N, C-alpha and C positions, 0 to 999 in steps of 0.2 A: 370621643376621640380615642383612637387606639394608640397606645404607647409604643415606642420603638425600642428594640433591644439590640445590643451588639453581640452577635453570636460567637461562642467558642467554636461550635461546629453546627452544621445543619444538614438536612437531607429529607429523605422520604422513607416511610415504612409501608410495606405491603403486609397486611395482616394474614395473607395466604401467599404461598409461593406460586405466583401465577405463571412463571416461566417453566418450572419443572412439574407443574400441576400437583403440588403436594400441599393439601390444605392444612396439614399439621405442622407446617413450617411458617415462620415469620421471617421476612427479608428486610434488612435495614441497610440503606445506602447513605453514606455521609461524606461530606468534605469539610475542610476547615473554613471558618467564617460563615458567610451566608451561602445559600444554595444556588446562586447564579451560575457558578462554574460547574455545578453538577448538571443542570439542565442544558447548558450550552456545550457540555462535553469537553471543556477546556482543562479540567482536572480529573484524574482518575479517582473514583470514589473508593472508600473502604466499604466492604460489604460483609455483613454478618448474616448468617442463616441460623435462626434460633428454633430449636425443637419445642413444640408444645406437647404436653403441659409442663415438662421439666424445666423449661426456660434455659436449657444448656445450649452453648454454641456448638453447632455441628460442622460449620464451615466458616472460614475467616480468610478473605482475600485481602491483599495489600497489607499484610500484618505488620510490615516494617514501619508503616506510618503511625500506627497506634493512635488513631484519632479519637475513637470511642473508648472511654475508660471502662474497665470491667465492672465497676460499681454501677454504671449507668445501664447495663444490658437489661437487667430486670425491669427497670423503670420504662425503658423503651418498649419491651414486650408487653408489659401490663397496659401501657397506653394503647397499643394496637388492639389488644383483646377487648378493652373497655369500650373503645369507639366502635369496633365491629359489633359488639353486643347492642350498643345504642342504635346503630343503623339497621341492625338485623341482617346484614350481609357483609361479605368481605370488603375491607376498607383500604383506601389509598390515602395516606396521611402525610402531610408536610409538617416538619417540626424544626425547632431551633433550640439548641441547648446554650444557655447563657448564665453565667455566675451561679452554677450549681442548680439551676432550675431548668425544667423541661417545658417548652411551650408548644402546643399543637396549633399550627397556623391555620390550616384548613384540612378538611377531610371530605372524601366523596366515595361512593360505592365504586368498586372495581368493575369496569365494563369490558375488560379485555380478556376474561377467562377463556381458555382454549380447552376443548375436549377432543376426544378421539374422532368425533364425527365432523369436526370443524376444520375447514381449510383456512390457512393464513392467506388472506387476500386483502389488499388495499389498493389505492390508486397507483402505487408504484410497483405493483406486482404484475409481471408479464403473463400472457396466456401460457398455459402449460397443460399437457395431457399426462395421462398415467404412464406413458412410455417415454416422456421427455426426461433426460438425465441432466441434472444441474450439479455444478461443483464450485466451491470458492477456493479450492486448494491453491493452484498456482497464481490465480488472479489476485490473491491477497497482497502480493508484493506491490502491485500498482495501486490497490485500494486497501490500505492496511487497517482501516477502522470502520466503525459504523458510519454510514453516509448520512449527510444532512439532506432534508427534502429538496432544497433548491438544486443541489448538484445532481441528485437522482433524476429530477425532472429534466434537466438539460441532457443527461446521457440517454434517457429514454426517448425524449421527443426529437432530439437533433442527431445524436451520434448513431443511434440505431438506424435512423433514416439514412444517414450518410453511408453507413456500412451496407445497407440494402442497395443503395445506388452504386457503390463500389462493386458489390458482388454481381449486380446486373451487367455492369460494363465488362466484367471478366467472363460473362457468359455462364455463370454458375447458378443463377436463378432466373425464373421467368419474369416478365415485365410486371405482372400483377401479383407476384409472390412476395409476401411480407414475412420477414424473419426477425427473430429476437436473439441476438448474440449475447446481450447482457440483460440481466434481470435482477431485481432486488427482493429479498425475502428477509423480514425482520431488519430492514434497512442495511443489509449486508449484500455486497455485490456478488453475483454468481455468473458463471459463464455457461452457456448452453452447449454441453458436450455433444448432445445428439445432433444439433445443427452442424457443429464443427465436423462431426463424423460424416454426415451426409455430404457436406461441401467437399470434404477430402475424397469421398467416394466418387464424386463427379469430376475429379481431376485425373488425367491419364497418368499411370505409373505411381499413384499414391496408395498407401495402405491405410485404411480407416482404423485398423487395430492399433497402429502406432499412435494415433490420437488418444486412444484409451490408455495406452501405456504412458504417454506423456503427461496426461492430466491426473490419472488415477493410479498408475503403476500396476494396472491389471486390465484384462479384457472382460467385457460384459456381453451378455447375449444381445444379438442384433435382430430381433424378430421382425421389426418394421423396415428392414432394408428395402430400398427401392428395387423395382424390377430390373432385370438385366438390360432390357431395351432402353429404359429411361436413363440408367446410369451411362450407357454407351452413347446415347444421344448427346448428353451433356459433355461427356469426355471428348467426343469428336468436335463438338461445337466450340467448347471453351479452350481447347489446347492452343490454338494460335494466339488468342487474346491473353491467356495466362502466361505463355512463354514469352511473348513480347513484353508484357508488363514486368515480369520478374527480371528479365535482362535489362530493362530500362529503370528499375527501381532505384539504384544508387543515384542516377542522374535526376530522377523525379524528386527524390527526397532533398537533394541539394538545391534544386530549383525552388521547391516549396519553402525551404528554410529561408532563402533570400526573400521570397515573396512575403513571408510572415514578418520578417524583420522590417521590410519596407512598410507593411501595413501598420505595425506597431509604432514606427517612427511617425507615421501620419496621424494615428489616432491620439497619441499623447500631445500632439500639437494642436489638435482640433479643440475648439471651445464648445464642448458638448453641452454646456449650460444654455447655449443659444438654440439648441435643437428643439423642435417640437417633440411631443411624445411619440408621434408616428415616425418622425425622422430618426429618432433614437432607436426605435424598434427595427426600422428598415435597415439602419446601419448595422445593427447586430446580425440580422439575417444575412446581409451581404457578406460580412466578414466570416460568418459561419460557413457559407457556401464556398467562398473563395479560398479559405485557408484552413480553418479549424477542423471542418469535417474531413478533409483529405488527410490531415495529419494523423488522425486516428486510424483510418483505413490503411495508410502506408505503414504505420508502426506495427499493426497487427500482422500484415503480410510479411514484414521484414523478418519475422520469426521463421518463416518457411526456408529462407535461403541458408542461414548457418546450420539449421537442422539437416537440410539436404546434404550439405557439404560434409558435415560430421558423420552422417550415415555412410557416405561414400568412402570417407577416410577409414571408418571402422571396417567396412567390407574389404578394403585394400590391405589393412594391417593385421586384422584378426587371424588370418591363416598362419601368420608368422609369429605373432606375439601372444596370441591366445588371451588369457585373462588379464594380461598387463595392458591390453589395448586402451581401455578407458583412461588409465592413469597417463599413458603416453599421449593420448589426444589432449588431455588437460594441459600438459606441458607445451604441446605444439601450438596451442592457441593462447598462450600466455606471453607476457613481456612484449606486448604489441605497442606500437607508437600510436598517438592520436586517439586513445580511448577517451571518450567524452567525460565519463565520470571520474576517471583517474586524474584528468587535468584539474578537476576541482580540488583534489587533495594537494596537488602540486602548487596550485594557486594559494591555498590556505597556508602551506608550508612557507612559500615565499613571503607572505605577509607576516608570518611569525618571525622570520629572520629580520625583516625590516623593523618590526616592533622591538625586537631584542637589541638591534643595533642602535636604535634611537631611544632606548630605555623608556618606552611608552608603558604606562601603568595599565596593563590589560585587565588587572584584577578589579577595576571599577568600571561601571557602565558609563560610556561616553558616546558622543556622536562621532562615528568614524569618518564623517565627511566634514568635520569642523575645519574651516579654512586656516585655523591657527596651527594645525598639525603639520609635520614635515612634508615637503613637496613630494618626496619619494614615496611616502606612505599614501598620500592622497592620490597620486597618479596610479599606483599599483592597485589600490582599493577600488577606484573608479573603473579601472580596466577589468577587474574581476567582476564587478557588478554588471558592467556592460555585457560581458560574455556569459555570466552565470546567474544573473539577477532573477531569471524566470524560474530558477530551481529553489528547492526548499523542502521542509518537512510536509508530508501529505500534499505534494504539489499538484495533484490532480483534483483536489477538493477546493472549490472556488472560495469557500469561506475562510480558508487558511492563508495568511499572508505569506508571500514568497520573499526571498532575500532582498529584492529591490524595494519592497514595501517596508521591511523592517531590517535594514542593514546592520543594526546593532546586535541582532541575533547571531551574527557571525563571530562576535568577540569571544564567546565561550569556546568555539572550535579553535580559534587562533590561540587562545590562552593555553590550551592543552598542548599545543605544538611547541610553544616557546622554550620549555624546559628540556625538550628532547635533544639528545646529542646528534651530531652531524651524520653519524652512520645510520640513524633512523630516518634519514631523508627519504621521501617517497621516490625521488629520482634515483637514488642508489639502490633502493629495493627493486625498482623497476629494472635497473641495469642488471642486477643479479638474476632476475627472472628471465630477462632477454638472453643473457649468456647461456643459461641452462637450456633455453629453447633452441638456440643456435647449435649448441653442442649435440643435443639429441637429434636435431634434424640432420646434421652431418653424419652421425652414427647410423641413422636409418638409411640414408642414401648409400652408404657403403655396404649395407646388408641387403638392399633390394636388388632384384635381378635387373638386367639392363633395360628391358622393355617397360618395367614398372616405374622406373625413376622419373620419366617425364610426366606420367600420369599422377604420381605422388606429388610432384612439384606443382602441377596445375591445380589439383584438388586442395592441397594445403594452402596455396595462395588464395583461393576463393573462400576457404573456411576462415582464414584470418581477416580477409577483406570484409566478409559478411558479418563477422563477429563485431568488428568496428562499426559497421553499418547499423547493427541492432541498437547499440548504445546511442549513436548519432540520431537515429530515428526516434528514440525515446525522448531525447532532448528537443527534437523538432516538434513532437507531439505536445509536450508540455508547453513549449513556446507558443504553439498554435492555440492551445486552450487559454493560457493566461493573457493572450492578446485581447481577450474580451473583458479583462478586469476593469479598465477605465469605464466601460459602458455600464457594468454592473454597479460600480461605485456611484455613477450619476443616477441610475435608477433608484438606488438605495437612498441617496440624498433627497430625491424628490418625494419618495413615499414618507420618509421621516419628517421632512419639512412640512408636508401637508397633513401630518398627524394621522396618516392612514395605517400606521403600525404603532403599537403601544410601546415597544422597546426597540432599540436599534437592531438587536439580534433577531427580532421577529422576521426580518427580511429573509433570512436563510431557512426559515421554517415554512416558507411559502413555495409553491411550485412556480415555475416560470410563467405558465399560463395565467395563474392567479395574479402575478405581478403585472402582466400585460393588461389584464382587465382593470386593475386598479389605476394604472397609468392612463388608460384611455377612458376612464369614468364609466366602464361597463359594470363595475361593481362599486357600490357605495363604500363598503368596508368589508373586512374579513373578520368573521366571528373569532373572537379571542379564544373561544373554546377549542376551535380547530388547531390553533397554534399551540395552545397549552397541551392538548392531547399529543401532538407531534413531539413536543419537547419531552413529555413524559415517556413516550415510546422510545425516543432517541436515547434517553438516559437508561431506561430499563433494558433495552436491547444490547447494551454493552455487555451484559452478563449472560446473554442467550448463547448456548452452545448448540450448533447445528451439526448434523452428520457430515462426513467428508463428501459424500455425494448422496443424492436422493432422486426419486422419480416423482414427477408432478409437483407436489408442494411439500415443504419440509415440516417436521415436527421436532421441537427441541429435545435434546437427549442429555443424559447425564454425562459428565466428564468421565473418561475411562479411568479405571483403577489399573495401574500398570505394575506388573511384577518386576521388581528391581533386585531379585535375589542374585542375579548374575553380576550386577553392578556395571553393566555397560549398555549403551544405546546404539542402535544401528541406524545408519543414514547413507548418504551418497557422497563419495569422495569427489571433490572438485579441484583439489590441489594437494600435491604430495607433501610429506613431511610428518614428523612426530614431535609433539611438544607436550610437556607437563607443566602446568602452572595453576594459579588460583583463578577461579571463575569470577566473572563480573556479569551478572544477569541484568540486562537492560531491556525493559519492555516499553517504557515511555521515554521518548527522546529527552524529555526534561531532566532525566537522571543521567544523561550522557556525561556530564561534567564530573561524575563520581569515578569515572574509569581511570585507572592508573596504568602507566606504561608496563608492558610485559604481561598483563592479565589476558586471559582468554575471553573474548567477547561472546556471550551467549544471548541470542535475541530471537524474536519471533520472525521478523522480516527486516529488511533494510531498504532504503532508497537513497537518492543522491545526497541528502543531508547527512546520512550516516557515514559517508565515505571517509572523511578525515579520521574517524575513530579506528579505521583499519590500520593506520600508521602506528597507533599505540599498541595494537593487539599482537600477541604472539601466536594466537590461533583463533579460528572462527567456528562457531557452532550456530546453526540457524534451523528453526523449526520447519520452514517450508522452502521451496525453491527447486530449481533444475540446473543443469549444466550451463545454461545460458542466462540464468537469473543475475540480477545486479550483484548480489553477494559473491557469486561464483566468479564472475568476470573480474571484480576488483581484487578478490583474494589471489587469483592467478597473477594479476598484474604486479602485485607486491610480494609474491612468493610466500604467502602465509598458509600454513596447513589449515585446511578447511573441510568440514563435513556439513552438508546441508540436508534438508528434508528429513530431519530427525524426529519431527512431529511433536514430541512432548518434552523437549530439552528444557524449555523455560519453566515447565512445571516441576521437573524432577531434579534439576540442578539449582542450587542456591548460591548466592554470592558468597565467596570465601571458600567454597568447596575446592579441594585439590582434584583436578581432572586432567586426563590425557586425551589429546586429539590425535588419532591415527589417520592421517590424510591419505595413506596408501590403501588401507582396508575399508575406510568409511565407517569407523567405529569411534565412539567416545566412551572412555572409561571413567567412572567416578572412583577415585583412589582413596579419598578421605573426606569425611563430612566435617564441615566447619563447626 
């Protein structure tokens, strides 16, 4: 009988650095307690890279957590070396540290070593040629973390198919032409830039080079460009379909949103436990065809409209305002009403005022739907969940609960708003941004020539309308995806109840095809080794660094060493203003409650769950993004100086550093190290 231990911390040791292909390095990943949260990805691990034979630490991530004591480093490294010698090859070791003792739980040879002649390919990897360009740059805002196998399989099997159907209806691809817009490499989502460039080239009046600028900030060679005759065939054929679709898109998205809401109201009322396995799968496919698939296609297409309008605005204003045009456009599309994500912050603010008025103790965790709570609170909270319950952290990942599943997760966001003064109200911040926009619009109207004024008014109106549409379409997309949650919950219940999976979390490490086979008795069981390997890959890929773009298949790269001799970082300005304050670097949303009012928020990406933090921030700095990304739109709505696409801000800026954000020039200055 094997004894049980209560671990201080636990994790995995790779006796060779398999990701960076450095056999003279040992990699240790650890979390507090037992290793369950490491393999499931629920907690960010502390990582040590130890050089052999000196056993000195050469890289240490998540240093603020200090999980591994310095005195344990030598013991961990020696354990890895001794087991590697015993096995006669590189080892993958699971360990637990408990009461000053180190326990090796299990060890196996590493079978995932990559060399220069090996392509990274698994069942989630799409077809790719040596001329296919992939990037994860702008798509990371929607998929900000390493993806779980279940979610990857849904996107590959269903949404790529739905997008193919959408492209065919628009006349952009042939009936038998199969395309891959999304692909996964090292469990990280990438977008097919080459395909996007080809589809753009098949549309009349579109410049494929703008796609390269949008995704990569540069133009790349285009050796495999289609022939002149083929491009013009598709341009002439697709123009009426594309034109009609783009003009109809606002109406189509609103109609789809109502259909999804109706479908969700139906599915939560259904007694899915009474469905046979085949009925359950048929219901899933029907909802996917009727609602979820279209929501993805509509949202992706919705990017085209505001980009088109902004380009027209730029062409209209640039001859007059020159280099100031970008900053002017940022103001002209700010302070808008009915921005979907901004309404989330306003709702959180309203709940914080009610909590303050009724003296609710938000500092403790409680059920926010407890019937004993004040009626005003219950009514407002339930209204918020009804409108925004499909949103949340990593909302496009099915394994992550959204707000309607875990409503108590909102309490932390509400708590941060309670202590804020009235002048920090998002409504007042929005009003200030709105006034600035109106004043600038009036000024431009006075300076434009007579014939340009009606054109400016029309294009500006469309730019504002379509910017709102972009955020609304994102909400509709998420709503369409999370419509399927009750079905996946029922599938999970059946597999777990029939002991077809060893742990509840194993469900998410299966592909949807494998789950269907298990439900329909086409597979007796799934080998636990497959799930274990995927769990290990999921954990280790968190530390894989891939190039910004690549051809064909990627190879991991070292993190860049950046020259900070000048003390400033360049990015893209998305809202004017200049502010100097202490930085708060937040990479994981679990650390969001550490943010103090007036600090400058520095983060890698943001989604809807991050929106209330913008009310606290005096400035925003984001590693990735574009003028129409979530961070940019919300910063403009609240009039916060913001610089995005800084690329390495979260690596170079530390919490407590005194920094300045120049929203006019798109520059971040590090004034003083903490």
